[in-house]
C-alpha positions, -999 to +999 in steps of 0.1 A: -229-400+086-266-411+089-275-432+059-310-442+044-307-472+019-327-468-013-353-495-015-390-501-029-409-469-028-381-450-015-381-469+018-355-481+038-342-481+077-321-450+085-289-459+101-278-438+130-245-439+151-253-424+186-228-418+212-233-414+249-214-424+280-245-429+301-261-461+311-294-449+324-328-442+306-311-424+277-291-454+267-322-476+269-344-452+248-316-447+219-303-486+218-338-499+210-344-475+182-344-494+149-312-488+129-293-469+158-259-485+168-236-471+194-202-457+186-172-449+210-163-419+187-162-385+198-163-370+164-176-400+140-212-399+151-249-388+140-264-383+174-244-376+207-261-375+241-231-353+259-224-344+293-214-309+300-178-323+307-178-336+271-191-303+260-163-284+273-137-307+259-149-317+227-174-293+211-154-261+200-131-284+183-158-300+158-168-290+124-203-308+128-218-322+096-253-313+085-267-343+100-250-346+134-269-338+163-254-327+198-277-324+228-266-291+243-264-253+230-228-241+232-236-217+263-264-236+279-253-223+313-267-190+305-299-205+315-290-235+337-264-218+362-282-203+391-265-173+394-266-166+351-304-175+351-309-148+377-288-124+361-307-129+328-344-128+341-334-097+359-319-082+328-352-089+308-375-072+335-351-043+333-351-046+295-391-046+292-392-017+319-369+008+296-390-002+268-421+011+288-434-024+289-441-020+326-474-046+326-451-073+310-420-064+332-443-070+361-449-107+350-414-118+355-421-120+393-419-161+394-383-161+409-377-156+446-356-125+459-319-136+448-290-122+454-252-135+443-226-141+471-200-127+476-203-101+447-236-087+458-231-093+496-239-056+507-271-056+487-282-088+505-271-074+536-294-045+530-325-068+521-317-090+548-323-059+575-353-048+557-370-084+563-355-095+596-380-122+601-374-140+567-355-174+561-329-176+533-315-202+514-279-207+501-270-226+471-235-235+452-240-221+417-215-250+406-229-279+425-259-302+420-285-327+436-286-305+467-250-305+476-240-274+496-275-262+502-286-247+537-309-227+551-303-195+575-316-168+593-287-151+610-258-130+589-232-151+611-238-181+586-223-158+555-193-143+573-168-168+557-175-154+521-176-118+534-139-122+550-126-140+519-140-116+493-132-083+512-096-074+500-089-058+530-088-092+549-070-108+519-037-128+526-001-108+512+022-124+491+057-122+488+057-089+466+033-073+496+000-075+475-029-086+486-043-116+468-079-125+463-091-160+478-108-183+457-144-184+469-171-204+460-200-185+445-234-190+460-268-175+455-288-164+485-326-166+479-355-154+500-368-190+511-403-197+501-418-205+535-455-212+524-449-242+500-482-258+487-483-290+510-497-325+504-500-346+533-481-319+553-450-324+531-432-300+509-426-311+474-416-292+437-423-303+405-397-319+378-410-309+343-394-312+308-388-287+281-374-293+250-358-263+228-350-271+191-341-236+183-333-205+196-337-185+163-366-188+161-375-199+194-393-232+192-405-246+227-418-282+234-431-288+268-439-328+281-472-331+295-460-355+322-438-348+352-436-355+388-434-343+420-406-348+446-416-351+481-397-343+513-399-376+535-406-353+569-434-334+573-429-294+565-421-271+596-404-235+597-395-243+635-361-229+640-348-262+657-357-276+621-340-251+599-309-276+590-330-306+586-324-313+548-355-340+550-379-314+554-368-287+534-350-300+504-368-324+479-337-335+461-341-371+454-304-376+462-311-362+495-343-378+505-329-412+493-305-411+526-336-409+548-344-435+572-380-436+562-372-438+525-393-466+510-372-480+477-402-496+464-424-463+462-397-437+463-407-400+468-422-393+434-459-387+424-472-385+392-480-349+379-516-358+365-523-376+394-511-345+417-532-322+395-561-344+399-559-343+437-557-304+434-587-301+414-607-320+439-594-293+467-597-263+446-618-269+417-607-269+378-602-233+374-576-223+398-556-255+390-555-248+353-545-214+358-516-226+381-506-252+350-509-220+327-484-198+347-459-229+349-461-231+310-461-192+308-429-190+332-409-216+310-416-194+282-407-163+298-372-180+312-365-190+278-371-158+262-348-141+287-319-160+273-328-160+239-307-132+227-276-144+245-277-181+233-256-192+208-282-207+183-271-235+164-289-259+137-270-288+153-280-284+188-311-290+209-317-289+247-338-310+271-343-289+302-353-303+332-372-274+351-377-275+388-406-254+400-425-251+432-461-241+441-468-220+472-501-220+494-519-194+470-512-215+440-483-195+426-457-211+409-420-204+415-391-211+393-363-226+414-338-236+389-332-253+352-311-281+349-291-287+315-285-323+328-316-333+343-316-369+361-323-398+337-317-425+362-350-441+373-356-456+410-391-474+402-409-490+373-431-461+367-400-436+368-383-459+340-414-457+319-417-423+320-383-410+312-378-438+284-411-426+268-403-389+274-366-396+257-381-418+228-408-388+219-378-364+222-355-381+199-388-382+174-389-344+174-350-342+168-361-366+138-329-382+129-349-404+103-367-376+084-402-388+093-417-356+102-430-329+081-422-300+102-458-290+109-465-310+140-476-295+172-478-328+190-453-357+191-456-383+216-462-364+247-445-334+237-467-305+229-454-276+205-461-245+228-440-218+211-428-215+177-414-178+171-449-170+191-476-189+211-488-219+197-529-220+196-544-254+193-576-272+208-575-282+243-601-297+267-626-272+279-612-246+304-574-256+298-549-231+287-521-257+287-519-295+283-495-298+311-507-325+337-535-336+315-538-373+302-506-380+278-520-398+248-484-402+233-493-439+221-521-429+203-506-399+188-473-419+176-496-446+160-514-415+142-478-401+131-466-434+120-495-439+098-490-404+084-453-413+076-465-445+059-490-430+037-464-403+025-440-430+020-464-450-004-471-416-020-435-409-026-432-448-038-458-445-067-448-411-079-413-424-083-426-454-101-448-433-123-419-413-136-400-444-145 
């Protein structure tokens, strides 16, 4: 277990055993913390950064001790699986309507029209026929990094699901019984065909949101993030509908483009992007856009609050993917339980390591925090059983995309901790 040796004034280095199978920025962040040492044990640890397969194999069999921390909630997939995320958002909207909170229900308009295939195939067809000029995007619910995604604007592309799902066409077994074939579940979403463009190229935003509790709901949002750009200029011409370098912003896909530059990558810092948008549209519209992004993050987490298995040993760092359209309206694309922590440029490495260091400070294995902080490094507490009100620059409703003063804040927190340690030491000495 984590051990804090007694010493002069109650001071001493906390010893923490961490477990992770990854060798990227999370490993760099953990192994450089004073007093932290790596363990290979799947049970004798203080802090584990687990992937989803580890959770499936080990979590239910663990009896976690008071000090142990795990980086996923038991059923994190309620928000991070594409089909379940949409189900929970739709359920939340219907619940608000039943409670006559219609104005609030209307605010759940930040995700595209979505159907789960093949189970909602007939509903999808009805909507498809109502909007014959619309383009749709199909995504497998169980894959990541853009694998299996494609755009379509004709029903013929989906006949394979319909055929396999329809029991009338299912194969017959030896007992003359129809057998349902396994069909990979997809979501079909109405494609956002008017994305905000910079340099003629489409992008989405990767943002980091930390949840340390669902009961009560406690949400931290990181000020920094980045835009992920496509390599090719955006077009909705029919001949380019299958061009992934135009329509998909996943780094894993864009890195394979012939025009990809390994030195610069395909990312742009969120603050730089925000300043660019301010120069074009003015401060107020862009600040509203950033505030709307923060609000959609909060509302999406509220939609799963009642179904999430809260556990004081668990926390979750979510990678939010958000797109902005040409009217500055943000759209929630998906939420990742295991956001990529690999880095492809120096700036990318610095951002992710810094973010992970601040996240670990909030988890607070060393017990240096008071629990009353509303900023830790680059993370701002935005919801603590209710919206958090704090001082912000003039005209802003959120610090998302603002200057990240994490270094100065960490110095301030460290100084406050040293003062508390000194007072505790003096109090202890006075009792002797």
